[in-house]
Every structure is written in structure tokens, then in C-alpha cells.
N, C-alpha and C positions, 0 to 999 in steps of 0.2 A: 838234785838242782842240775838244770840243763841250761843251754844257752838259748838266747832269746830267738824265737823263731822268726826268721827273716821276712814271712808275710804279715806279721803282727804291725798293725798301724799303731805306733805308739804316740803318747803326747805328755809331755813333763807339766804338771799343774803348777800354776804359782804358790807361793808358800802361804797366801792367805785362803788357800782353798781350805773347804772342812777337812780336818785332821782327826784319826781315829787315836793316834797315841804319839808320843815323842820318847824318843830312846836316848836313854844316859848310859853312860859306861862308867861306873863309880869309881872315883879315886881310891888306890890302895897303897900300901907301903911297897909294893915290887914295882911302881913306877918312878917317875922322876920328881915327885913332889917335894921330898924330902923334909925338913920343917915347918913348910907350908901346909902340909897335909890337912892338919885341922881347920886352917882357914879357908882352904879350899872345898873341904867338906862342908862348911858353913854356907858357903854359896851354892854348893849342889842342894844343901837342904832348902834354901829360899827357892831354888829352880823347882824343885820337886813340889814344894808347897803350892807354889801359884799354878803350875802346869797342871797338877792333880784337880784343881778346880774347874778345869775347863776340858780335860781329855784324861785319858789312860797315860800313865807313866810306864815304861818297860825299862827295867834296870838290870844290865848285865854285873855281876859280882863276880870277885875273883874265886871264891869257893864257898863251901856251906858256911863256915864260921864267918866269913866277911860277909855273906848275906843276912846271917842273924844279926850282925852288928849294924848293917844298914837298916834293917827293919826295927831296931831298937831306936836307933837315930830318928827314923822317920816318924814312928809312933809318939816319939817324945817331943816332937817339933810341929804338931798341927798338921800333918799330912794326910790327906784322905786315902788311907790305907786301902780302901775299897776300889780304888782306881790305880791300883799299883800293882805290878807283877814283876817278881824278882826271879832271876835265872843265873845259875852257876856258869859263868863264861869266862876264864881268864883272859886278860888282856895285858897289852905292854903299856898302853896309856888310856887316856879318858876323852880324847877328842872325837866324839861320836860323829860328829859331821863329816869328819873326813874317811873314817872307816865303816861307818854305818850305811844300810841299804837305801838306794834313792828310789823313791816311790813313781812310778809311770802309770797312766792309763792306757791300757792296749785293746782296743776294740771294745771299750767301754767297761772293760775289767782292771782292777788294780793288779800290779805286778811290781815285784822288786827286783832292782838291779844290783848287783853285788861286783863293782869294780874292783880291780887290783889296787892294793894299798902297800907302798913301798917306803913309808916313813918319810914322805916329801922329798922324793928324789934320793933316798939312801941316807939320810942326815940322822935317823933315830931307827932303833929295832923296832920291828913291825910285824913279825912273823905270827905272833898271836893275833894282834889286831885284824891281820889280814884273814883270820879263820872265825871272827866274831859272828860275821852273818850266818855262815853256814851251819855254825853250833847253835846259833839262836833258832833257825829253822828246824834243825833236828829236834830242839827241846820243846818244840811247839809254840814258840813267841808268836809266829805270824800267821796261826791258824792254816786255813787253807790256800793263802795268798803263796803265790808260786814266786820262787827267788831264783834268779837267773844270773850265772856267772858271766861278766864281760870282760875280754881280753885286752883290756886298756887301762893303765894306771890313770886313776881319775879320784880327786877328792871332792867331796859334797861341797865344801866351801869355795871351790874355783869355779862355779857356776850360779849364775843367775837368770831366772826367766820371768818374763811378763805373763807367762801363761797363752799368749797369743801368736807364738812361734819365734821369738825372739829370744835367743841365748846371749848373755852378757859374760865375756870370760877377759882374762890376760894373757898376754902372749909370753910374759915372763913365767908364767906357771905353766901353762898347758903345753907350751913349746919348749920346756926346759929338756935339755938333752939327757938328763938324768931319771926321767919318766919314761918316755916312748922314745927314745934314740933312732929307732928304725923308722918312725912313721912322719912323714911331712905333714905340713899343715893341711893340706888338702885330704889326706889319708885320715887324719883326726876328724875333721870336719864331716868326714862321710860316716864316721861311727856316731859322732855326735847326733846327726841328723835323724840317722836310722833308729838309735835308741830314744831320743827325745821328741822327735817330730818337730824340729825347730830350723826351718829353711833359713832363718835369718840370724846369722852367727855374727856378733859384734866383738872385735878383739880391741882392748885398751893396751896402748903401748906405753903408757906413763902412770905414775902414781904409787909407786911402793914406798912402804912404810919402813922406817929404820927398827931393827928389832925383829922384825917379822920374817920368821925362818920357814915361811911357805912359799917363798919366791912369789909373793904379791897375789895373795887370794882375794879374789872379787869382793867376798864377805867383809872384808877388812877396809873396803873403799867406796863400793858403790852398789844399792840395794834398789829392787823395784819396789815400790809401796803399792801400787795398784797398775793397771794396764798402761796408764799414761804418765805416771810419775817415778823419778828415780832420785833417791836421796844420796848424797854424796859428801864425803870427807873434802873439807876444803881449809886451805891455811890462809890466814890474813896478816901472817908476820913475815915482811920480805926479806929479814936476815935469817929465818929459820931454813935448814937444810931441806926441808920438804916444799918450801914455796913455789919453786920453778916447776917441779913436777908435778904436783897438784893442779896448777895453773893449766899445765898442757893437758892433764886429764879431764878438767872441767870443760877445755875446748874440744876435746873428742866427746865427749857426752853432748855438748851442743850440737854436734855434727851428725849424731846418730839418728836413724830413722826407724819406726816400726815397719811392719810387714805391709802397712798401707802407706808407707812413705811419709809417715807425719812425725815429728820431732817430739820428744818427750819434754813434760814439763821437769824442771830441776829444781831441787830443794837443798841447798847447802846446809851441811851440819857443821857446828861450830869446831874451834880449835883449841883443846886444853892446853895446859902449862905442860912442859915436858916433865916427865918422870923417869927415874933411871932405877936400875937394879944395884945389888951390892957391887958387882964389878964395873959399875960406872956405865953400863950398856944402856941407850935409850930404849925405853919401852914403846910398843906400838899402840898407844891409846886410839881407840876409834869409836865413835858412837855408831857407825854403820854396822856394828856387829849384833845388831838387836836380833830377837828373836820372834816371830809371830805365831800364836796359837789362837784357837778358837776363840774370839771376843776379848783378845788381849794383846799387848806387845810389850815384851820385857827388854828394857833399855838398860845397858850398862851404865854404871856411875863411877866416877873416879875420886870423888871428894874434891870436887873441882867445879868454881864458879859456873862453868859451861854448861855442867850437868843439867841445870834447870832450862837453859836455851835449849838444849838438845832434846830433852821431854817435850817442851813447849812446840818445836817445829815438827817432831813425829807425830804428836797429837794431832796437829793439822793435816798430816798425810793420812792418819788413821782414824776418821771421825767414827763414833759409835764403838771403838776398842778402848778398853782400859789400859792407860800407860803405867806400866809398873816399873820402877826404878831398882836394879838389884847391883849392890857393890860388887865390883869387878877387880879390884886391884889385885885381888889373890890370884885370878887365873891370868892377868895381863903380864903378871911377874914371870909367867911361864909362857908367853908371847901368844896367849890365845885369849878368847873371850865367851861370851855366853852362847853367841851362835855356834862357835866352834865345838862346845861340849854336848849340843842337842842336835838329834835328828828327828 
């Protein structure tokens, strides 16, 4: 595994581009799931079932016994095992969007970028997660696709692209002093432009969700649905603590322009009723945390009337793709969602 060659011209594809596989890092008893582990595994089974209908699923398991356990679960729940590959790769946790490799196209060929992962700014243990990609490559999970280490702390959930040169992110996350304290905004932009080929980098200053311990990942707030459309979280309850910040975020989105100087079409996603964990902390429910796979979109559901509204609005954003609701309360109780556990 070497560094990305400086002469390579790289391009970050949009998530709706054709995909070969989705990476899952399967939850295990060595992580932080506690008593929620069976419910979380049930969510992962639904994900594996639906993703395997459309593409390969690569699964990182803790060890040989864990891999056997996962295989038995998959076989008993209708998962297409002929599209699943299991690897024995230990991990701290299961948020593959943030520790998994980011695919770019460089001079027409696929390359994988392995950014440094430090547990969302040192909040959680991450030494094993930071080695997952290198160990997967050594185990043959990526075939001949090269993996390049990038000396920048970056989580996959912190960036969004339209596939045409625009990258959307949040200042609260990428400029957090606990990630890359020695780098200025300009220095970070230089790395992003080199690695992703995105000259148009757009920074949101507003919109954080209570209970989100990522410092404001963009995949909980605003997502590209196609080259011209952004779906975003909106709050229509004036006395809610999120109302002001999300209104300001909407204003920022309206002011954005693509590489041709054109505004984006904005689609607001509904605001579900608040839910809280056992400690009374509000959970960061977000319909923006959907997952795009070949021919389908997997949408989180929270046992809320707004679920159907979100599915209908996203169906209009993704004509021709099946909209599949995945119950996600087990994940959101641990401050993440569907997009967060998939790469």
C-alpha cells in the first residue's frame, strides 16, 4: 500500500454510480453495542439481504468463530450467499462509512483511498478500525484494485459529491481541531482537490443534530440525489432546538452553485418526532442517512408517521430505483444510521 501518485488525475464518483460491492463491518460483542447487539444484527441482516440482491457484499468479521456465526445468520435469513464474501478482520466498531476505503477513479482506473481514522476526533477507540482497509487488502478483499494511504483524518460520512466536481462538507467536522489540528482550511482543501478532483468545495456552517457525535457529518444533513438535486433535513417546528440552525443550513444550500454556476434543486426531508435514549439524550434521527445501491435506495425508518413522507419524497428523487425502508432505531440509539454502517 503506497501513497497516491501526485500525477494521477482522480475523480470521486457520485454514490449513484455503478457499484461492485458494499462493505459491512459486522457488529460483535467486542464493540459498544451492549444489549442492543441482537437488534443491531437484525438491521445488518436486512441490509445484507437487500444489498445482496443488487451487488456483492464484503463483510469484515471479528474472527473465525464470528465469521461462522455471521454465515449461519445470513443463510437463515434469505441472504444471497453467492454474493457475499466474509473476511476475518477485527474492528473496534461497525461504522464502515467512516473507516472504509473511498473509491476514486484515477485516469480511468479504480483506486481505493485509505484515510486515517481516529474515532471521530479521539472520542472512541479506533486503532483496529484504522487498520481494517490494509488488512482487507492483504486478505484479497479488493482484488487488484490498489489501496493508497492518505495522511489526513477523514471519514466517508463527512463528504458528499455530485460527481461533477462539487464536494459538500461541514466546517464543524473537517475543520475540527481534534482531526487535523496542524492543517488550515486551505491545506485541507488542497488535499481534497488532489484526491477527489473536486475544484468546487462547499462548506456548510450550520445544521448540527443533537446526539450526533461526529461533529456534524454531512450524511446526516444534506445528500446529493443526482447532479442537480440535494435532499436535506428540515425542521418545521419553531420551538425545536434545531429550527434555527436547520433554517440557516437551508439558506446556505440555496446559495450554493455547481461548477457551472447553477443552483441546485432542493428537496426537504420531513422532521420526525423526537426520540431519546435511556439516559434522556436526544437521538439524531435523520432521513438523509439513506444508502444508494445499484437499482435501489435503502431509507431509514423510525416508527414515525414521517417515515412514509420521507420515502415518497426520496422516491421522486430517484425515479427507477426501488425504495426500501429499513427499520433503524437500533442503529440510531448509538448515534448512527444506514449510511454510517455501509461503504
